[in-house]
C-alpha positions as a Markdown table, in Angstrom:
| # | Residue | x | y | z |
|---|---|---|---|---|
| 1 | Met | -153.2 | -98.9 | 50.9 |
| 2 | Asn | -152.1 | -100.0 | 54.3 |
| 3 | Gly | -153.7 | -97.8 | 57.0 |
| 4 | Glu | -156.5 | -95.3 | 57.0 |
| 5 | Trp | -156.1 | -93.2 | 53.8 |
| 6 | Leu | -159.0 | -90.9 | 54.7 |
| 7 | Ile | -157.7 | -88.5 | 57.3 |
| 8 | Arg | -158.6 | -85.1 | 58.9 |
| 9 | Gly | -155.9 | -82.5 | 58.8 |
| 10 | Arg | -155.1 | -80.1 | 61.7 |
| 11 | Asp | -157.1 | -77.4 | 59.8 |
| 12 | Gly | -160.2 | -79.7 | 59.9 |
| 13 | Arg | -160.2 | -80.5 | 56.2 |
| 14 | Leu | -160.7 | -84.1 | 55.1 |
| 15 | Ser | -158.3 | -85.5 | 52.5 |
| 16 | Val | -157.8 | -88.8 | 50.8 |
| 17 | Tyr | -154.7 | -90.5 | 49.3 |
| 18 | Gln | -155.1 | -92.5 | 46.1 |
| 19 | Leu | -153.0 | -94.3 | 43.5 |
| 20 | Ser | -152.5 | -93.3 | 39.9 |
| 21 | Gly | -149.9 | -95.3 | 38.0 |
| 22 | Asp | -146.5 | -94.7 | 39.5 |
| 23 | Ala | -147.7 | -91.8 | 41.7 |
| 24 | Val | -149.6 | -91.2 | 45.0 |
| 25 | Leu | -152.3 | -88.4 | 44.7 |
| 26 | Cys | -154.1 | -86.4 | 47.3 |
| 27 | Arg | -157.5 | -84.8 | 47.2 |
| 28 | Ala | -158.7 | -82.5 | 50.0 |
| 29 | Glu | -161.7 | -80.4 | 50.9 |
| 30 | Arg | -161.3 | -76.7 | 50.1 |
| 31 | Val | -163.0 | -75.9 | 53.4 |
| 32 | Pro | -164.2 | -78.4 | 56.1 |
| 33 | Gly | -167.4 | -80.0 | 54.8 |
| 34 | Gly | -167.2 | -78.2 | 51.4 |
| 35 | Ser | -166.3 | -79.1 | 47.9 |
| 36 | Trp | -163.1 | -81.0 | 47.0 |
| 37 | Asp | -160.1 | -79.9 | 45.0 |
| 38 | Ala | -158.6 | -81.8 | 42.1 |
| 39 | Pro | -156.1 | -84.6 | 42.7 |
| 40 | Arg | -152.5 | -83.4 | 43.3 |
| 41 | Arg | -149.3 | -85.5 | 43.1 |
| 42 | Ile | -147.6 | -86.2 | 46.5 |
| 43 | Gly | -143.9 | -86.3 | 47.1 |
| 44 | Gly | -142.5 | -84.7 | 44.0 |
| 45 | Glu | -141.8 | -86.4 | 40.6 |
| 46 | Gln | -140.2 | -89.6 | 41.8 |
| 47 | Arg | -141.9 | -92.8 | 40.6 |
| 48 | Val | -143.2 | -95.1 | 43.4 |
| 49 | Tyr | -144.8 | -98.6 | 43.4 |
| 50 | Pro | -148.5 | -98.9 | 44.2 |
| 51 | Val | -148.0 | -100.1 | 47.8 |
| 52 | Pro | -148.2 | -97.0 | 50.0 |
| 53 | Ala | -148.7 | -97.1 | 53.7 |
| 54 | Val | -150.4 | -94.1 | 55.5 |
| 55 | Gly | -150.1 | -93.1 | 59.2 |
| 56 | Gln | -151.0 | -90.0 | 61.2 |
| 57 | Gly | -149.7 | -88.6 | 64.4 |
| 58 | Ile | -151.5 | -86.6 | 67.2 |
| 59 | Asp | -150.3 | -83.5 | 65.4 |
| 60 | Ser | -152.5 | -84.6 | 62.5 |
| 61 | Tyr | -149.6 | -84.7 | 60.1 |
| 62 | Gly | -149.8 | -87.4 | 57.5 |
| 63 | His | -146.9 | -89.8 | 56.9 |
| 64 | Leu | -146.6 | -91.8 | 53.7 |
| 65 | Val | -144.2 | -94.6 | 52.9 |
| 66 | Ser | -143.8 | -96.6 | 49.7 |
| 67 | Trp | -141.2 | -98.5 | 47.6 |
| 68 | Arg | -139.5 | -96.9 | 44.6 |
| 69 | Pro | -137.3 | -98.4 | 41.9 |
| 70 | Thr | -133.6 | -97.5 | 42.3 |
| 71 | Val | -131.4 | -99.5 | 39.9 |
| 72 | Pro | -132.5 | -102.5 | 37.8 |
| 73 | Gly | -133.7 | -105.3 | 40.0 |
| 74 | Glu | -133.5 | -103.2 | 43.2 |
| 75 | Ser | -135.8 | -100.9 | 45.2 |
| 76 | Gly | -135.8 | -98.7 | 48.3 |
| 77 | Leu | -138.3 | -97.3 | 50.7 |
| 78 | Val | -139.2 | -93.6 | 50.7 |
| 79 | His | -141.1 | -91.4 | 53.2 |
| 80 | Ser | -143.0 | -88.2 | 52.8 |
| 81 | Thr | -144.6 | -85.9 | 55.4 |
| 82 | His | -147.8 | -84.0 | 54.6 |
| 83 | Phe | -148.4 | -81.2 | 57.1 |
| 84 | Arg | -151.8 | -79.9 | 55.9 |
| 85 | Pro | -154.1 | -81.1 | 53.2 |
| 86 | Leu | -153.9 | -78.1 | 50.9 |
| 87 | Leu | -150.2 | -77.7 | 51.2 |
| 88 | Ala | -147.7 | -79.6 | 49.1 |
| 89 | Ala | -146.2 | -82.6 | 50.9 |
| 90 | Leu | -142.5 | -82.9 | 51.3 |
| 91 | Asp | -140.6 | -84.7 | 48.5 |
| 92 | Trp | -140.0 | -88.4 | 48.9 |
| 93 | Glu | -137.1 | -89.0 | 51.2 |
| 94 | Pro | -135.1 | -92.2 | 50.7 |
| 95 | Ile | -134.9 | -94.4 | 53.8 |
| 96 | Gly | -133.2 | -97.4 | 52.3 |
| 97 | His | -133.7 | -101.2 | 52.3 |
| 98 | Pro | -133.9 | -103.3 | 55.5 |
| 99 | Asn | -131.1 | -105.5 | 54.0 |
| 100 | Gly | -129.0 | -102.7 | 52.7 |
| 101 | Lys | -130.0 | -103.3 | 49.1 |
| 102 | Gly | -132.3 | -105.6 | 47.2 |
| 103 | Asp | -135.7 | -105.7 | 45.6 |
| 104 | Arg | -139.1 | -105.1 | 47.2 |
| 105 | Thr | -140.1 | -107.5 | 50.0 |
| 106 | Ala | -143.7 | -106.7 | 51.0 |
| 107 | Glu | -146.0 | -103.8 | 51.8 |
| 108 | Pro | -144.7 | -101.5 | 54.5 |
| 109 | Ala | -146.6 | -100.1 | 57.5 |
| 110 | Val | -146.1 | -96.8 | 59.3 |
| 111 | Ala | -147.1 | -95.5 | 62.7 |
| 112 | Val | -146.3 | -92.2 | 64.4 |
| 113 | Asp | -145.4 | -91.8 | 68.1 |
| 114 | His | -146.5 | -88.9 | 70.3 |
| 115 | Gln | -143.2 | -87.1 | 69.5 |
| 116 | Gly | -144.1 | -87.0 | 65.8 |
| 117 | Arg | -141.6 | -89.7 | 64.8 |
| 118 | Ala | -142.6 | -92.1 | 62.0 |
| 119 | His | -141.8 | -95.7 | 62.5 |
| 120 | Val | -141.6 | -97.8 | 59.3 |
| 121 | Phe | -142.0 | -101.6 | 59.4 |
| 122 | Val | -141.5 | -104.1 | 56.6 |
| 123 | Arg | -140.6 | -107.7 | 56.0 |
| 124 | Asn | -136.9 | -108.2 | 55.3 |
| 125 | Asp | -135.3 | -110.7 | 52.9 |
| 126 | Glu | -135.0 | -113.3 | 55.7 |
| 127 | Gly | -138.7 | -113.2 | 56.3 |
| 128 | Gly | -138.4 | -111.4 | 59.6 |
| 129 | Leu | -139.7 | -107.9 | 60.5 |
| 130 | Ser | -137.4 | -104.9 | 60.2 |
| 131 | Met | -138.1 | -101.3 | 61.6 |
| 132 | Arg | -136.5 | -97.9 | 61.0 |
| 133 | Ala | -137.6 | -94.8 | 63.0 |
| 134 | Gln | -137.1 | -91.1 | 62.6 |
| 135 | Ala | -134.6 | -89.6 | 65.1 |
| 136 | Leu | -135.6 | -87.0 | 67.6 |
| 137 | Lys | -133.2 | -84.4 | 66.2 |
| 138 | Gly | -133.8 | -85.1 | 62.5 |
| 139 | Gly | -132.8 | -87.9 | 60.2 |
| 140 | Trp | -133.3 | -91.5 | 60.7 |
| 141 | Gly | -132.0 | -94.1 | 63.1 |
| 142 | Pro | -130.6 | -97.4 | 61.9 |
| 143 | Trp | -132.6 | -100.4 | 60.5 |
| 144 | Arg | -133.3 | -102.8 | 63.3 |
| 145 | Asp | -134.2 | -106.5 | 62.9 |
| 146 | Leu | -137.1 | -107.3 | 65.2 |
| 147 | Lys | -136.8 | -111.1 | 64.3 |
| 148 | Gly | -139.7 | -113.4 | 63.5 |
| 149 | Ala | -139.8 | -115.7 | 60.5 |
| 150 | Asp | -142.0 | -116.4 | 57.4 |
| 151 | Ile | -143.9 | -113.1 | 57.8 |
| 152 | Gln | -146.7 | -112.8 | 55.2 |
| 153 | Gly | -148.0 | -109.6 | 53.7 |
| 154 | Ala | -148.1 | -106.2 | 55.3 |
| 155 | Pro | -147.9 | -105.7 | 59.1 |
| 156 | Ser | -150.3 | -103.4 | 61.0 |
| 157 | Ala | -148.8 | -100.8 | 63.3 |
| 158 | Val | -150.4 | -98.4 | 65.7 |
| 159 | Ala | -149.4 | -95.9 | 68.4 |
| 160 | Gly | -150.9 | -97.0 | 71.7 |
| 161 | Lys | -150.7 | -95.6 | 75.3 |
| 162 | Asp | -148.3 | -92.7 | 75.7 |
| 163 | Gly | -147.3 | -93.0 | 72.1 |
| 164 | Arg | -145.7 | -96.5 | 72.4 |
| 165 | Ile | -145.8 | -98.2 | 69.1 |
| 166 | Glu | -147.2 | -101.7 | 68.7 |
| 167 | Val | -147.1 | -103.8 | 65.6 |
| 168 | Tyr | -148.7 | -107.0 | 64.5 |
| 169 | Ala | -147.8 | -109.4 | 61.6 |
| 170 | Thr | -149.0 | -112.7 | 60.3 |
| 171 | Val | -147.0 | -115.9 | 59.9 |
| 172 | Pro | -148.3 | -119.3 | 58.8 |
| 173 | Gly | -150.8 | -120.3 | 61.6 |
| 174 | Ala | -150.2 | -117.3 | 63.9 |
| 175 | Val | -150.1 | -113.6 | 64.5 |
| 176 | Leu | -147.0 | -112.1 | 66.1 |
| 177 | Tyr | -147.1 | -109.1 | 68.4 |
| 178 | Trp | -144.3 | -106.6 | 69.2 |
| 179 | Arg | -144.4 | -103.6 | 71.5 |
| 180 | Gln | -142.2 | -101.0 | 73.1 |
| 181 | Glu | -142.1 | -101.1 | 76.9 |
| 182 | Lys | -141.7 | -97.3 | 76.9 |
| 183 | Pro | -141.8 | -94.7 | 74.1 |
| 184 | Ala | -138.7 | -94.4 | 72.0 |
| 185 | Thr | -137.3 | -97.7 | 73.2 |
| 186 | His | -136.5 | -101.0 | 71.5 |
| 187 | Phe | -139.2 | -103.4 | 70.4 |
| 188 | Glu | -139.8 | -106.8 | 72.0 |
| 189 | Leu | -141.6 | -109.8 | 70.5 |
| 190 | Glu | -144.2 | -110.2 | 73.2 |
| 191 | Glu | -146.7 | -112.8 | 72.1 |
| 192 | Ala | -147.8 | -115.2 | 69.3 |
| 193 | Leu | -151.5 | -116.0 | 68.8 |
| 194 | Glu | -152.2 | -119.3 | 67.0 |
| 195 | Val | -154.7 | -118.4 | 64.4 |
| 196 | Thr | -155.1 | -118.5 | 60.6 |
| 197 | Val | -155.6 | -115.0 | 59.2 |
| 198 | Arg | -157.1 | -114.2 | 55.9 |
| 199 | Pro | -154.4 | -112.3 | 53.9 |
| 200 | Gly | -154.8 | -108.5 | 53.9 |
| 201 | Thr | -157.3 | -108.1 | 56.7 |
| 202 | Leu | -155.1 | -107.0 | 59.7 |
| 203 | Arg | -156.1 | -103.7 | 61.2 |
| 204 | Ala | -154.8 | -102.5 | 64.6 |
| 205 | Leu | -156.5 | -99.7 | 66.5 |
| 206 | Ala | -155.9 | -97.9 | 69.8 |
| 207 | Thr | -159.3 | -98.7 | 71.6 |
| 208 | Ser | -158.5 | -97.3 | 75.0 |
| 209 | Ala | -155.7 | -95.5 | 76.9 |
| 210 | Glu | -154.4 | -98.9 | 78.0 |
| 211 | Ser | -154.9 | -101.2 | 75.0 |
| 212 | Thr | -154.8 | -101.7 | 71.3 |
| 213 | Thr | -157.0 | -104.2 | 69.5 |
| 214 | Leu | -156.2 | -106.2 | 66.4 |
| 215 | Phe | -159.1 | -106.8 | 64.0 |
| 216 | Tyr | -158.7 | -109.6 | 61.4 |
| 217 | Thr | -160.7 | -112.1 | 59.5 |
| 218 | Asp | -160.2 | -115.7 | 60.6 |
| 219 | Asp | -159.6 | -117.7 | 57.4 |
| 220 | Asp | -161.1 | -120.9 | 58.8 |
| 221 | Ser | -164.4 | -119.5 | 60.1 |
| 222 | Gly | -164.8 | -116.4 | 58.0 |
| 223 | Gln | -165.4 | -114.4 | 61.2 |
| 224 | Val | -164.1 | -110.9 | 62.0 |
| 225 | Cys | -162.2 | -111.3 | 65.3 |
| 226 | Ala | -161.0 | -108.8 | 67.8 |
| 227 | Trp | -157.8 | -109.6 | 69.8 |
| 228 | Arg | -156.1 | -107.7 | 72.6 |
| 229 | Pro | -152.7 | -109.3 | 73.6 |
| 230 | Gly | -152.9 | -111.0 | 76.9 |
| 231 | Ser | -156.4 | -112.3 | 76.3 |
| 232 | Lys | -158.2 | -114.6 | 73.9 |
| 233 | Pro | -159.6 | -113.4 | 70.6 |
| 234 | Val | -163.3 | -112.9 | 70.3 |
| 235 | Ala | -165.3 | -113.7 | 67.2 |
| 236 | Leu | -167.3 | -110.5 | 66.6 |
| 237 | Leu | -169.4 | -111.1 | 63.4 |
| 238 | Ala | -169.1 | -112.8 | 60.0 |
| 239 | Ala | -166.9 | -110.9 | 57.5 |
| 240 | Ala | -169.0 | -108.8 | 55.2 |
| 241 | Gly | -166.6 | -109.4 | 52.3 |
| 242 | Pro | -163.1 | -110.4 | 51.4 |
| 243 | Gly | -161.3 | -107.0 | 51.7 |
| 244 | Arg | -159.3 | -105.1 | 54.2 |
| 245 | Leu | -161.1 | -103.8 | 57.3 |
| 246 | Ser | -161.3 | -100.2 | 58.3 |
| 247 | Ala | -161.7 | -99.3 | 62.0 |
| 248 | Leu | -162.3 | -96.1 | 63.9 |
| 249 | Arg | -162.7 | -95.2 | 67.6 |
| 250 | Cys | -165.1 | -92.3 | 68.1 |
| 251 | Glu | -167.9 | -90.9 | 70.2 |
| 252 | Leu | -171.4 | -91.8 | 69.1 |
| 253 | Asp | -174.4 | -90.5 | 71.0 |
| 254 | Gly | -172.2 | -89.8 | 74.0 |
| 255 | His | -170.7 | -93.3 | 74.0 |
| 256 | Asp | -167.2 | -94.5 | 73.3 |
| 257 | Val | -167.6 | -96.8 | 70.3 |
| 258 | Thr | -165.6 | -98.7 | 67.7 |
| 259 | Val | -166.8 | -98.5 | 64.1 |
| 260 | Leu | -165.9 | -101.1 | 61.5 |
| 261 | Ala | -166.3 | -100.9 | 57.8 |
| 262 | Gln | -165.7 | -103.4 | 55.0 |
| 263 | Arg | -166.8 | -103.8 | 51.4 |
| 264 | Ser | -169.6 | -106.2 | 51.4 |
| 265 | Ala | -169.8 | -109.3 | 49.1 |
| 266 | Asp | -172.8 | -107.9 | 47.3 |
| 267 | Gly | -171.1 | -104.6 | 46.3 |
| 268 | Gly | -172.0 | -102.1 | 49.0 |
| 269 | Val | -170.2 | -101.0 | 52.1 |
| 270 | Ala | -171.0 | -102.6 | 55.4 |
| 271 | Phe | -170.8 | -100.8 | 58.7 |
| 272 | Ala | -170.9 | -102.1 | 62.3 |
| 273 | Ala | -170.5 | -100.3 | 65.7 |
| 274 | Tyr | -170.2 | -101.5 | 69.2 |
| 275 | Pro | -169.0 | -100.1 | 72.6 |
| 276 | Ser | -165.2 | -100.1 | 72.5 |
| 277 | Glu | -163.6 | -103.2 | 74.0 |
| 278 | Gln | -167.0 | -104.6 | 74.8 |
| 279 | Glu | -167.2 | -107.3 | 72.2 |
| 280 | Ser | -169.7 | -109.3 | 74.3 |
| 281 | Ala | -172.3 | -106.6 | 73.4 |
| 282 | Gly | -172.2 | -107.9 | 69.9 |
| 283 | Ala | -172.3 | -106.2 | 66.5 |
| 284 | Ser | -174.1 | -106.5 | 63.2 |
| 285 | Trp | -173.5 | -105.2 | 59.7 |
| 286 | Thr | -175.6 | -102.6 | 58.0 |
| 287 | Val | -175.0 | -102.3 | 54.3 |
| 288 | Ser | -174.9 | -98.8 | 52.7 |
| 289 | Gly | -174.3 | -97.3 | 49.4 |
| 290 | Pro | -174.7 | -98.1 | 45.7 |
| 291 | Gln | -173.2 | -101.0 | 43.8 |
| 292 | Leu | -169.5 | -100.4 | 43.8 |
| 293 | Pro | -166.6 | -101.9 | 41.8 |
| 294 | Ala | -165.2 | -105.1 | 43.1 |
| 295 | Asp | -161.8 | -103.5 | 44.0 |
| 296 | Val | -163.3 | -100.7 | 46.1 |
| 297 | Glu | -161.5 | -99.9 | 49.4 |
| 298 | Val | -163.0 | -98.2 | 52.4 |
| 299 | Ser | -161.6 | -95.8 | 55.0 |
| 300 | Leu | -163.0 | -94.0 | 58.0 |
| 301 | Ala | -162.4 | -90.7 | 59.8 |
| 302 | Val | -164.1 | -88.2 | 62.0 |
| 303 | Asp | -164.8 | -84.8 | 60.3 |
| 304 | Ala | -164.4 | -81.3 | 61.7 |
| 305 | Asp | -168.0 | -81.5 | 63.1 |
| 306 | Gly | -167.3 | -84.7 | 65.0 |
| 307 | Arg | -169.3 | -86.8 | 62.5 |
| 308 | Val | -168.2 | -90.2 | 61.3 |
| 309 | Ala | -167.2 | -90.0 | 57.6 |
| 310 | Ala | -166.5 | -92.8 | 55.2 |
| 311 | Ala | -164.8 | -92.8 | 51.8 |
| 312 | Ala | -165.0 | -95.6 | 49.2 |
| 313 | Leu | -162.4 | -95.6 | 46.4 |
| 314 | Ser | -161.9 | -97.8 | 43.4 |
| 315 | Pro | -158.2 | -98.0 | 42.5 |
| 316 | Ser | -159.0 | -99.2 | 39.0 |
| 317 | Thr | -161.3 | -96.3 | 38.1 |
| 318 | Gly | -160.2 | -93.6 | 40.5 |
| 319 | Arg | -163.8 | -92.9 | 41.5 |
| 320 | Leu | -164.3 | -91.6 | 45.0 |
| 321 | Phe | -167.5 | -91.7 | 47.0 |
| 322 | Leu | -168.1 | -90.1 | 50.4 |
| 323 | Thr | -170.8 | -90.3 | 53.1 |
| 324 | Arg | -171.1 | -88.8 | 56.6 |
| 325 | Arg | -173.3 | -89.6 | 59.6 |
| 326 | Lys | -176.6 | -87.8 | 59.7 |
| 327 | Asp | -177.7 | -85.6 | 62.6 |
| 328 | Glu | -179.8 | -88.3 | 64.2 |
| 329 | Pro | -179.3 | -91.1 | 66.7 |
| 330 | Gly | -177.2 | -94.2 | 65.8 |
| 331 | Leu | -175.0 | -94.6 | 62.8 |
| 332 | Ala | -177.4 | -93.4 | 60.1 |
| 333 | Leu | -175.5 | -92.2 | 57.1 |
| 334 | Ser | -176.3 | -89.7 | 54.4 |
| 335 | Pro | -176.6 | -90.8 | 50.7 |
| 336 | Trp | -173.2 | -91.5 | 49.2 |
| 337 | Gln | -171.9 | -88.7 | 47.0 |
| 338 | Ala | -169.4 | -88.9 | 44.1 |
| 339 | Val | -166.5 | -86.5 | 44.8 |
């Protein structure tokens, strides 16, 4: 899944989104920090492909986007809003295809501005990036072609300062960066960073009131790198494994820190933390957890008590594991528990 699929609702409950055949399922805590309910289908009975994107606004509402089959050989994107973990999500709403009609192009991305409007990004048939956003008074605006060429895989989108959306996407030998000058305005292609990115490792995060940071694995060096547009990328540490990165900004022992997580090559989950936007301080991995399936994905959130929480999910088996930070200094984690 593209985005953090472990989220905290406005009622404090943690919930996770997971795949099951042609459906997206949700599981949630019955009470904050308590037991979990059984998986429930999201978005009604429509079939969707297993490529959902997840985003969350400052109102804590979850937004999900995926492709669904329409007529033979064609597909369209759909969107659902989930207001609270234990409530039913809205049915999937069709939002169309960036080229009017056609088959799936690539995984989408979704980010939510400070007015609660979802912005959906996806590669179009010409290889550029297209975007469609919810309108202020309901409905959706038109599809807009943000240009670019030869985009590979899923973009990574994030709401930055004042709710302005920023989006990153990879092309052969570079990362492209778009942003809004002001909230609810058009997107401009601002910068291209010459770098070779390992597929599927982009993760954008708002790391301060002024900046977003893109984390990715450099395919040549195998290093996890941090890049803020307008500066040079910084090699932070060697990638723990081949999978997608998870990233979280939070408070740890009174300090503003960024936490990274990734499935390690030896089967556990690796965690690293460092002062936000201070890559020069360095970071190192600490591996946690039992031996996990090779396809496990990791996601991070802050729970109702302000503790870092991590979920590990195996799409092939549906098994879900959860850990939280213990009440002691540093990023010490409790034993992983099967949910």
